[in-house]
C-alpha positions as CSV (number, residue, x, y, z in Angstrom):
1,M,13.6,-6.4,-3.1
2,K,14.2,-3.6,-0.6
3,P,16.5,-4.9,2.3
4,G,14.9,-5.0,5.7
5,P,16.1,-3.2,8.8
6,R,19.3,-4.3,10.4
7,P,20.9,-3.7,13.8
8,N,23.3,-0.8,14.0
9,F,24.5,-1.2,17.6
10,F,25.5,-4.2,19.7
11,I,25.7,-4.9,23.5
12,V,28.6,-7.4,23.4
13,G,29.1,-8.2,27.1
14,A,30.7,-9.0,29.5
15,P,28.3,-11.6,31.0
16,K,26.9,-11.0,34.4
17,A,27.7,-7.3,34.1
18,G,24.2,-5.8,33.7
19,T,23.6,-6.5,30.0
20,T,20.1,-7.9,30.6
21,A,19.1,-4.9,32.6
22,L,20.4,-2.5,30.0
23,Y,18.6,-4.5,27.3
24,S,15.4,-4.2,29.3
25,Y,15.7,-0.5,29.8
26,L,16.4,0.2,26.1
27,T,13.3,-1.7,25.1
28,Q,11.3,1.0,26.8
29,H,12.7,3.8,24.7
30,P,10.6,5.0,21.8
31,E,13.6,5.6,19.4
32,V,15.2,2.2,20.2
33,F,14.4,-1.2,18.9
34,M,15.9,-4.3,20.6
35,S,16.0,-7.7,19.1
36,R,13.0,-9.7,20.3
37,L,15.4,-12.4,21.5
38,K,18.2,-11.4,23.9
39,E,21.4,-13.4,23.2
40,P,21.0,-14.3,19.5
41,Q,24.7,-15.2,19.5
42,F,24.7,-15.2,15.7
43,F,28.3,-13.7,15.3
44,A,29.9,-16.1,17.8
45,S,30.0,-19.2,15.6
46,D,33.7,-19.7,16.5
47,I,32.9,-20.4,20.1
48,R,29.2,-21.4,20.1
49,G,29.0,-23.4,16.9
50,N,25.7,-25.1,16.3
51,Q,24.6,-24.2,19.9
52,R,24.0,-20.6,19.0
53,N,20.4,-19.4,19.6
54,V,20.3,-18.2,16.0
55,A,22.5,-19.8,13.4
56,T,21.4,-18.5,10.0
57,L,21.3,-15.0,8.6
58,S,17.7,-15.2,7.6
59,E,16.7,-16.2,11.1
60,Y,18.8,-13.4,12.5
61,L,17.4,-10.7,10.2
62,H,13.9,-12.0,11.1
63,L,14.5,-10.7,14.6
64,F,14.5,-7.1,13.3
65,E,11.9,-7.2,10.6
66,D,9.5,-5.1,12.8
67,A,12.1,-2.5,13.6
68,H,11.2,1.1,12.8
69,A,13.6,3.0,15.0
70,L,16.7,5.2,14.9
71,A,18.7,2.8,17.0
72,I,18.3,-0.9,16.3
73,G,20.3,-3.3,18.5
74,E,20.8,-6.7,20.1
75,A,22.7,-8.0,23.1
76,S,24.8,-11.2,23.1
77,T,27.3,-11.5,25.9
78,C,29.4,-14.2,24.1
79,Y,30.6,-11.7,21.5
80,L,33.1,-10.1,23.8
81,A,35.0,-13.4,24.4
82,S,34.7,-14.5,20.8
83,P,37.9,-14.1,18.8
84,G,36.0,-13.6,15.6
85,A,32.9,-11.7,16.5
86,A,34.3,-8.2,16.3
87,E,35.4,-8.7,12.7
88,Q,32.2,-10.5,11.7
89,I,30.1,-7.7,13.1
90,R,32.3,-5.1,11.3
91,R,31.7,-6.9,8.0
92,F,28.0,-6.9,8.7
93,C,27.8,-3.3,9.9
94,P,31.0,-1.3,9.5
95,D,29.6,1.7,11.3
96,A,28.2,-0.2,14.2
97,R,28.3,1.2,17.7
98,I,29.5,-1.2,20.4
99,V,28.5,-1.1,24.1
100,V,30.7,-3.0,26.5
101,M,29.8,-3.6,30.1
102,L,32.6,-4.6,32.5
103,R,32.7,-6.0,36.0
104,N,35.3,-7.2,38.4
105,P,36.6,-10.4,36.6
106,V,36.4,-12.4,39.9
107,D,32.8,-11.5,40.3
108,V,32.0,-12.3,36.7
109,M,33.4,-15.8,37.0
110,Y,31.7,-16.4,40.3
111,A,28.3,-15.2,39.0
112,E,28.7,-17.0,35.7
113,H,29.3,-20.3,37.6
114,S,25.9,-19.8,39.3
115,E,24.2,-19.1,36.0
116,R,25.7,-22.1,34.3
117,L,24.5,-24.3,37.2
118,V,20.9,-23.1,36.6
119,D,21.2,-23.4,32.8
120,G,22.5,-27.0,32.9
121,A,25.9,-26.0,31.5
122,E,27.8,-26.8,34.7
123,Y,27.6,-29.7,37.1
124,I,30.4,-29.0,39.5
125,L,28.8,-27.2,42.5
126,S,32.0,-25.9,44.0
127,F,33.1,-22.7,42.2
128,S,36.8,-23.3,43.2
129,R,36.7,-26.8,41.8
130,A,34.8,-25.7,38.6
131,L,37.4,-23.0,38.1
132,E,40.3,-25.4,38.1
133,S,38.6,-28.3,36.2
134,C,39.7,-28.8,32.6
135,E,37.2,-31.6,31.8
136,D,34.5,-30.9,29.2
137,R,31.0,-30.2,30.5
138,K,28.1,-31.9,28.8
139,W,24.6,-30.7,28.5
140,R,22.3,-32.2,31.1
141,C,19.1,-32.0,29.0
142,G,17.6,-30.3,26.1
143,R,18.4,-30.2,22.4
144,F,22.1,-30.8,22.9
145,K,21.8,-33.4,25.7
146,G,25.0,-35.3,26.0
147,E,27.0,-32.9,23.8
148,R,29.9,-30.9,25.0
149,V,28.8,-27.5,26.3
150,A,30.1,-24.8,23.9
151,V,31.2,-22.1,26.3
152,V,34.4,-20.3,27.1
153,A,36.4,-21.4,30.1
154,Y,36.0,-19.2,33.1
155,R,39.4,-17.6,33.0
156,E,39.2,-17.1,29.2
157,L,35.9,-15.4,29.7
158,V,37.4,-12.4,31.6
159,K,40.5,-11.5,29.5
160,F,38.8,-8.2,29.0
161,S,41.8,-6.1,27.8
162,E,42.5,-8.5,25.0
163,Q,38.8,-8.7,24.1
164,I,38.1,-5.0,24.0
165,S,41.2,-4.4,21.9
166,R,39.7,-6.5,19.2
167,F,36.6,-4.3,19.1
168,I,38.7,-1.1,19.2
169,D,40.8,-2.4,16.3
170,A,37.6,-3.2,14.3
171,F,35.5,-0.1,15.1
172,G,37.8,2.6,16.6
173,R,37.6,4.0,20.1
174,K,34.9,6.6,19.2
175,N,32.4,3.8,18.4
176,I,33.0,1.9,21.7
177,H,31.1,2.8,24.8
178,V,32.3,1.2,28.1
179,I,30.1,0.9,31.2
180,L,31.5,-0.2,34.5
181,F,29.0,-2.4,36.5
182,D,29.7,-0.4,39.6
183,D,28.6,2.8,37.9
184,F,25.6,1.1,36.4
185,V,24.4,-0.2,39.8
186,S,25.1,2.9,41.7
187,N,23.4,5.3,39.2
188,P,21.5,3.4,36.5
189,R,19.8,6.6,35.2
190,D,23.0,8.3,34.6
191,A,24.6,5.3,32.9
192,Y,21.4,4.9,30.8
193,S,21.5,8.6,29.7
194,K,25.1,8.2,28.6
195,V,24.1,5.2,26.5
196,L,21.3,7.1,24.9
197,A,23.7,10.0,24.0
198,F,26.2,7.4,22.5
199,L,23.4,6.0,20.4
200,G,22.3,9.4,19.3
201,V,18.7,9.2,20.5
202,C,16.7,11.6,22.7
203,E,16.6,11.6,26.5
204,S,13.6,9.7,27.8
205,S,11.9,9.7,31.2
206,Q,9.8,6.6,30.4
207,C,12.3,4.1,31.7
208,T,11.7,2.3,35.0
209,F,15.0,1.0,36.5
210,D,13.8,-2.3,37.9
211,V,16.3,-4.9,39.1
212,V,16.7,-7.5,36.5
213,H,18.3,-10.9,36.8
214,S,19.1,-11.2,40.4
215,N,21.0,-14.4,41.5
216,R,18.9,-17.5,41.0
217,R,19.1,-20.9,42.7
218,V,17.2,-24.0,41.6
219,K,15.5,-25.9,44.3
220,S,15.2,-29.2,42.3
221,T,17.5,-29.8,39.3
222,M,15.2,-32.6,38.1
223,V,12.1,-30.5,38.2
224,H,13.9,-27.6,36.5
225,D,15.0,-29.8,33.6
226,Q,11.5,-31.3,33.2
227,L,10.0,-27.8,33.1
228,R,12.4,-26.5,30.5
229,Y,12.3,-29.6,28.3
230,P,9.2,-31.6,29.1
231,P,9.0,-35.2,27.8
232,K,7.4,-35.5,24.3
233,L,4.2,-37.0,25.6
234,I,3.7,-34.2,28.1
235,R,4.5,-31.6,25.4
236,G,1.9,-33.2,23.1
237,L,-0.8,-33.1,25.8
238,L,-0.1,-29.5,26.7
239,H,-0.2,-28.4,23.1
240,T,-3.5,-30.3,22.6
241,F,-5.4,-29.0,25.6
242,L,-3.9,-25.7,26.5
243,P,-3.5,-22.5,24.4
244,L,-0.1,-21.0,24.1
245,S,-0.9,-18.1,26.6
246,M,-2.0,-20.6,29.2
247,R,1.1,-22.9,28.7
248,R,3.3,-19.9,29.2
249,R,1.5,-18.8,32.3
250,L,1.6,-22.3,33.7
251,G,5.3,-22.7,32.9
252,D,6.2,-19.3,34.5
253,R,4.3,-20.1,37.7
254,L,5.9,-23.5,38.0
255,N,9.3,-22.0,37.4
256,R,8.8,-19.4,40.0
257,L,7.9,-22.2,42.5
258,N,11.2,-24.0,41.7
259,I,13.6,-21.1,41.4
260,E,14.3,-18.7,44.2
261,N,16.1,-15.3,43.9
262,I,18.6,-15.2,46.8
263,P,21.8,-13.3,47.4
264,R,24.9,-15.2,46.2
265,P,26.9,-16.4,49.2
266,P,30.1,-14.3,49.7
267,L,33.1,-15.8,47.9
268,D,35.7,-17.4,50.2
269,Q,38.1,-14.5,51.1
270,R,41.3,-16.6,50.6
271,L,40.1,-17.6,47.1
272,R,39.2,-14.0,46.3
273,Q,42.6,-12.7,47.4
274,R,44.3,-15.3,45.3
275,L,42.3,-14.5,42.3
276,N,42.7,-10.7,42.9
277,L,46.5,-11.2,42.8
278,E,46.2,-13.4,39.7
279,F,44.2,-10.7,37.8
280,S,46.1,-7.6,39.1
281,Q,48.1,-7.2,35.9
282,E,45.1,-7.7,33.7
283,L,43.3,-4.9,35.6
284,Q,46.2,-2.6,35.2
285,D,46.2,-3.2,31.4
286,L,42.4,-2.9,31.3
287,G,42.4,0.3,33.3
288,H,44.9,1.9,30.9
289,L,42.8,0.8,28.0
290,V,39.5,2.2,29.2
291,G,41.0,5.2,31.1
292,R,39.7,4.2,34.6
293,D,41.4,3.3,37.8
294,L,40.2,-0.3,38.6
295,S,42.2,-0.8,41.7
296,M,38.9,-0.9,43.7
297,W,38.3,-4.4,42.2
298,T,41.4,-5.9,43.8
299,S,40.8,-4.3,47.2
300,S,37.4,-6.0,47.7
């Protein structure tokens, strides 16, 4: 049997650095196919375990069965922090092209804390307290309710120089494309064009550079959990009386009522200064690795 299409490029992270926006932009390109599911997480079994969104090879390949494109890709932000993902991807696709998106480590941790609160992976509302807490977090609801949340600790999440080095060792520098979040936000069209050139596909004017994934805040945690994981009886009634399209529209509308997109409050300046100092050496090492002066991240 002829093997089906497989991904040949991977957006590997960092989290909260624009990966969802880039994924969205690339889905608009006629020569690019992106996995129907963002964040398959298949190659991060070492840190996500059974909590990956896709855990078997057959499920994973199914995501690409409709791909008829020059560039076939997926985006999973946990790959960057995974000690084993680079080597697993190399064995799967030795010539893969890797896109890495980087952001100020302090801002990544702060934004990730907000995201985990929304997703039910974090319960400590204070970022400073969550950052220092060593206790296991447990899922508030859903398939893994009561289980330990399989995520990387905040500080481990942003050891970027170590993480990128693993991908350079696996694929070589020429197959790694690094995007700074600052550049992506200030000129998304230019950053997008450079990604297209890296992937070897044509320039395209079809893309609309909409803002994707602004900061979210849940108004009611209880309502949010019930909407994401309705009780079995409610699920049964909805499946019986409403077609899938109507269920999705209803869920989207209720979610919009309970989630508001608001700017994230500024991080406490004393905490930011302390974290800037803590990560100053990391940023020097990272700057040398990617050939950029990152001192602007410690001056904010």
